[in-house]
C-alpha positions in Angstrom: 20.4 56.6 9.1 17.5 54.6 7.7 18.4 50.9 7.2 17.2 49.3 4.0 16.7 45.6 3.3 18.2 44.8 -0.1 18.0 42.1 -2.7 20.5 42.2 -5.6 18.9 42.2 -9.1 20.6 39.4 -11.0 19.3 40.3 -14.4 16.5 42.2 -16.2 14.5 40.7 -19.0 15.0 42.7 -22.2 11.8 44.6 -23.2 10.1 44.0 -19.9 8.5 46.7 -17.7 11.6 47.0 -15.5 13.8 47.2 -18.6 11.7 50.0 -20.1 12.0 51.9 -16.8 15.7 51.6 -16.9 16.3 49.2 -14.0 19.7 47.5 -14.4 21.2 44.2 -13.2 23.4 44.8 -10.2 21.1 47.3 -8.6 19.3 46.5 -5.3 15.6 46.0 -4.8 14.6 47.6 -1.4 10.8 47.8 -1.0 7.3 47.6 -2.6 4.7 50.1 -1.4 6.9 50.9 1.5 7.2 47.3 2.7 10.8 46.0 2.8 11.8 43.2 0.5 13.0 40.2 2.5 13.1 37.5 -0.2 11.6 36.5 -3.5 8.2 36.0 -2.0 7.7 39.7 -1.8 8.7 40.1 -5.4 6.4 37.2 -6.6 3.4 38.8 -4.8 3.9 42.3 -6.3 4.8 40.9 -9.7 1.2 39.7 -9.8 -0.2 43.2 -8.9 -1.1 45.9 -11.3 -0.2 49.1 -9.4 2.6 49.6 -6.8 5.7 51.6 -6.0 9.0 49.9 -6.3 12.1 51.3 -4.6 15.5 50.5 -6.0 19.0 51.5 -5.0 21.5 52.3 -7.8 24.9 53.0 -6.3 24.3 55.8 -3.9 20.9 56.8 -5.4 17.5 55.6 -4.3 14.8 55.7 -7.0 11.0 55.1 -6.6 9.3 53.7 -9.6 5.5 53.9 -9.9 4.5 50.7 -11.6 1.4 50.3 -13.8 1.1 47.0 -15.6 -1.3 44.2 -16.4 -1.9 41.6 -13.6 -0.3 38.8 -15.6 2.5 40.9 -17.1 6.0 40.0 -15.8 7.9 42.9 -14.2 11.1 41.3 -15.6 13.5 41.0 -12.6 15.5 37.9 -11.7 16.3 37.6 -8.1 17.9 34.8 -5.9 15.3 32.1 -5.2 17.2 30.8 -2.2 15.8 31.3 1.3 18.2 30.5 4.2 16.7 28.1 6.7 15.4 29.6 9.9 16.2 27.1 12.6 13.9 25.9 15.2 14.0 27.6 18.6 12.2 24.8 20.4 13.6 21.7 22.2 10.7 19.3 21.6 10.5 16.2 23.8 10.0 14.1 20.7 12.4 15.9 18.3 13.4 13.3 15.6 16.6 15.3 14.8 17.8 14.9 18.4 17.1 11.1 18.1 19.5 10.7 15.2 22.4 8.4 15.7 25.6 10.1 16.9 27.7 8.7 14.0 28.4 10.7 11.0 25.4 11.7 8.9 24.9 14.3 6.2 24.9 17.7 8.0 21.6 18.6 6.3 19.9 15.8 8.3 20.6 17.7 11.5 19.0 21.0 10.4 15.9 21.8 12.4 13.8 23.7 9.8 11.0 25.8 11.4 10.6 28.4 8.6 7.1 29.5 7.7 8.3 30.3 4.2 9.4 26.7 3.7 6.0 25.7 5.0 4.4 27.7 2.2 6.8 26.6 -0.5 7.5 22.9 0.4 4.7 22.0 2.8 7.0 21.6 5.8 5.3 21.6 9.2 6.3 24.6 11.5 5.4 25.5 15.0 5.1 29.4 14.6 7.0 29.9 17.9 9.8 31.8 16.1 7.5 34.1 14.1 6.9 37.7 15.1 3.6 39.5 14.8 5.0 41.6 11.9 5.7 38.3 10.1 2.2 37.0 10.8 1.0 40.3 9.2 3.3 39.6 6.2 2.0 36.1 5.8 -1.5 37.5 5.6 -0.5 40.5 3.3 1.3 38.3 0.8 -1.3 35.5 1.0 1.2 32.8 1.9 -1.4 30.0 1.9 -1.7 27.2 2.7 0.6 26.8 5.7 1.3 23.6 7.6 1.3 24.0 11.4 2.4 21.6 14.2 -0.1 22.1 16.9 0.2 19.0 19.1 -2.2 20.4 21.7 -4.4 23.4 22.1 -3.6 23.6 25.8 -1.0 26.3 25.9 0.8 25.3 29.1 1.0 21.7 27.8 2.2 22.9 24.4 5.1 24.8 26.1 6.0 21.6 28.0 6.0 19.6 24.8 7.9 22.1 22.6 10.0 23.4 25.5 10.4 26.9 24.0 11.4 29.9 26.1 10.4 32.7 23.7 7.3 34.8 24.7 4.9 33.8 21.9 1.2 34.4 21.6 -1.0 31.3 22.2 -1.4 29.0 19.2 -5.2 29.4 19.1 -4.8 33.2 18.9 -2.4 32.7 16.0 -4.6 30.2 14.2 -7.6 32.5 14.5 -5.7 35.5 13.2 -4.3 33.6 10.2 -7.7 32.1 9.4 -9.4 35.5 9.6 -6.7 36.8 7.3 -7.6 34.2 4.6 -4.7 31.8 5.3 -5.6 28.1 5.0 -3.9 25.9 7.6 -3.4 22.2 7.6 -2.5 21.1 11.1 -0.9 18.1 12.8 -0.7 16.4 16.1 2.3 14.2 16.9 0.7 11.9 19.4 2.7 10.9 22.4 0.9 8.5 24.7 0.6 9.8 28.2 1.5 13.3 27.2 -0.9 14.9 24.8 -3.9 12.6 25.3 -6.2 15.7 25.1 -7.1 14.9 21.5 -10.8 15.6 21.8 -10.4 19.1 23.2 -7.6 20.0 20.7 -9.8 18.9 17.8 -12.7 20.9 19.2 -10.5 24.0 19.7 -8.6 24.2 16.4 -11.3 22.9 14.0 -12.9 26.3 13.3 -9.5 27.7 12.1 -8.0 24.9 10.1 -8.7 23.0 6.9 -7.5 19.6 8.0 -5.8 17.8 10.9 -3.5 14.8 10.8 -2.8 12.6 13.8 0.5 10.8 13.6 2.3 8.6 16.1 5.5 9.8 17.7 8.6 8.4 15.9 11.1 6.7 18.3 14.6 5.7 17.5 17.0 3.8 19.8 18.3 7.2 21.0 14.9 8.6 21.8 13.9 10.5 25.0 13.4 7.7 27.6 10.3 9.5 28.9 8.5 8.8 25.6 6.2 5.7 25.1 5.7 3.8 21.9 2.2 4.0 20.5 0.9 0.5 21.1 -2.3 -1.3 20.0 -4.4 0.1 22.9 -3.4 3.7 22.5 -3.6 3.5 18.7 -7.2 2.2 18.9 -8.1 5.0 21.3 -6.8 7.6 18.8 -8.6 6.0 15.9 -11.9 5.8 17.9 -11.6 9.5 18.6 -10.8 10.4 15.0 -13.7 8.4 13.6 -16.1 9.9 16.1 -15.1 13.4 15.0 -15.1 12.4 11.3 -18.7 11.4 11.5 -19.7 14.6 13.4 -17.7 16.9 11.1 -18.8 15.3 7.8 -22.4 16.3 8.7 -21.3 19.7 9.9 -18.6 20.8 7.4 -19.0 18.3 4.5 -15.5 17.0 5.2 -14.1 14.4 7.7 -11.5 17.0 8.5 -9.4 14.9 10.9 -7.4 11.8 9.7 -5.3 9.2 11.5 -1.9 8.1 10.0 -1.7 4.7 8.3 0.8 3.7 11.0 -1.9 4.1 13.7 -4.1 1.6 11.8 -1.3 -0.8 11.5 -0.4 -0.5 15.2 -4.1 -1.0 16.1 -4.4 -4.0 13.8 -7.3 -2.4 11.9 -8.0 -2.1 8.3 -7.2 1.3 6.8 -10.3 3.2 5.5 -11.2 2.9 1.8 -9.8 5.3 -0.8 -12.9 7.6 -0.8 -12.6 8.2 3.0 -9.4 10.3 2.4 -11.2 12.8 0.3 -8.6 15.1 -1.5 -5.6 13.4 0.3 -4.5 16.8 1.7 -2.4 15.1 4.3 -0.8 12.2 2.2 2.7 13.7 2.7 2.1 13.1 6.4 1.5 9.4 5.9 -2.2 9.8 5.7 -3.9 7.5 3.1 -0.7 6.1 1.5 -2.0 2.5 1.8 -5.4 3.3 0.4 -4.0 5.3 -2.5 -1.5 2.6 -3.3 -4.1 -0.1 -3.3 -6.4 2.0 -5.5 -3.7 2.7 -8.0 -2.5 -0.9 -8.0 -5.9 -2.3 -8.7 -6.6 0.1 -11.5 -3.2 -0.5 -13.2 -3.5 -4.2 -12.9 -6.8 -4.2 -14.7 -5.3 -2.2 -17.5 -2.7 -4.8 -18.5 -3.4 -8.3 -19.9 0.2 -9.4 -20.1 3.7 -8.4 -18.9 7.2 -9.6 -18.6 8.2 -10.0 -14.9 11.2 -12.1 -14.9 13.0 -12.8 -11.6 13.4 -9.9 -9.2 13.4 -8.9 -5.6 11.9 -6.0 -3.6 13.1 -4.5 -0.3 10.8 -2.5 2.0 10.3 -1.6 5.6 8.4 -3.7 8.1 5.3 -1.6 8.1 4.8 -1.9 4.3 5.9 -5.5 4.0 2.4 -7.1 4.3 1.0 -4.7 1.6 4.0 -5.1 -0.8 4.0 -8.9 -0.3 0.3 -9.2 -1.1 0.6 -7.0 -4.2 3.7 -8.7 -5.4 1.9 -12.1 -5.1 -1.0 -10.7 -7.2 1.4 -9.6 -9.9 3.2 -12.9 -10.0 -0.1 -14.8 -10.1 -1.3 -12.8 -13.1 1.9 -12.3 -15.1 4.2 -15.1 -14.0 7.8 -14.6 -13.1 9.4 -14.9 -9.7 9.2 -12.1 -7.1 10.8 -12.2 -3.7 10.0 -9.5 -1.1 12.4 -8.8 1.7 11.5 -7.1 4.9 14.4 -4.9 6.1 14.8 -4.4 9.8 16.0 -0.9 10.8 19.3 -1.5 12.7 20.5 2.0 11.9 17.7 3.9 13.7 16.5 1.1 15.9 13.8 -1.6 15.8 10.9 0.7 16.6 11.4 2.5 13.2 9.5 0.4 10.7 8.7 2.8 7.8 10.4 2.3 4.4 11.4 6.0 4.2 14.0 5.6 7.0 15.7 2.5 5.7 19.4 3.1 5.0 21.8 1.6 2.4 24.0 -0.3 4.9 21.0 -2.1 6.4 19.9 -3.2 3.0 23.3 -4.5 2.1 23.9 -6.4 5.4 20.5 -8.1 5.3 20.5 -8.9 1.6 24.1 -9.8 1.1 24.3 -13.4 -0.1 20.5 -13.7 -0.7 19.0 -14.7 -4.1 17.9 -11.4 -5.6 17.2 -12.3 -9.2 17.9 -9.9 -12.1 17.2 -6.7 -10.2 16.4 -5.2 -6.8 13.5 -2.8 -6.7 13.4 -0.1 -4.0 11.0 2.8 -3.3 12.4 6.2 -3.8 11.2 7.4 -0.4 14.4 5.7 0.9 16.5 8.3 -0.9 17.2 11.9 -0.5 14.9 14.1 -2.6 16.4 14.9 -6.0 19.2 12.4 -5.5 20.3 8.8 -5.3 21.6 8.9 -1.7 20.3 7.0 1.3 20.2 8.7 4.7 23.5 7.1 5.7 25.3 8.5 2.7 25.3 5.3 0.7 24.5 5.8 -3.0 22.3 3.6 -5.1 25.2 2.8 -7.4 27.4 1.8 -4.4 24.7 -0.5 -3.1 24.2 -2.1 -6.5 28.0 -2.6 -6.9 28.3 -4.2 -3.4 25.4 -6.5 -4.0 26.4 -7.3 -7.5 22.9 -6.5 -8.9 21.1 -3.7 -10.8 19.1 -1.5 -8.3 15.9 0.0 -9.7 14.2 2.8 -7.7 10.6 3.6 -8.2 8.0 6.1 -7.0 6.0 4.7 -4.0 2.6 4.4 -5.7 0.6 1.5 -7.0 0.9 2.4 -10.7 4.7 2.7 -10.6 4.9 -0.5 -8.7 3.0 -2.5 -11.3 4.7 -1.0 -14.3 8.2 -1.5 -12.8 7.5 -5.2 -12.0 6.0 -6.0 -15.4 8.5 -3.7 -17.2 5.7 -1.8 -18.9 
């Protein structure tokens, strides 16, 4: 018996194409043009097409509908928008999830998401080691672009040692080439581990023809990290930046784009100034920590110029060790121009370990322990990157309201950009 994939139709819009054809809520969507429906991405693609065949199951009857509609005309079906997470099949030497403290954390933090669909929807980085050739074909057919791919190295044997996967998967270069030829734009990343994937030059050379941009980010190490891993120090960070800037100059002439970018953390580790705002072009890798400082400074300066006066009052700011110099400098400029009293506190990461210095991994209990008894003024300002997306919860489960109650102060969370920073401090 032929096995059908099915998606339950939750509702049908009155007067829509599907409604006029007699499709009912509760029936099951099986396929489009003979291709099985796996999730709402199939529906979204065909909903933008003009002509196709839609197969629907109603009780024990299977009906094929020949659809003819305008490209922008809605078919009228409501389906579940949820996509269960496909877990990672790798055992990467630097896996951050494996480095999480053994104590209780939200279960969602221990999920290893390696789902190409989430890469397309949310911009998550995936390895493509758990994707079949049929799924690669589906990605191309549905135009799931752009995708974000963790490459780490173009040397296939070395990549297997880094990712430690056992599944028989085509080489990453073969996959990048096929996706590129199929019209899929790819943003790539290398998590740089000193002494392991030092083949940066050859990897850039190999993957550049098939990708839109490349981010080089330093390996993140907690106190529970793999002991074989080394921290990115000043020497290794400088070596990476030198390689990046060499390729940037070469590719800017060749492609009209710098293409490869080093994370802000690498410039901080190297003790070098981050490049100017213009050097990050369209900031395609900003979610990867590429250009955050330059963007913050640019927005801060522009917003400061737009205000002549403001009411600052007395307040405090808490941030991570990496961002502390920038935030302190900007806070001093706000105080000098608008008055008030601003105190910036540098929070040491006791929860994950001293090598973790970014603000986004600061937890509530560390903020409380280190600020308890300190003079905080009228309010405490925190960047929202410390919190779970779409919520007010830190990684350790502490809520913003709980932190405020324990410290006895109003806690204000703001977006981590220069404009929001200025407006929050001067209460614009």
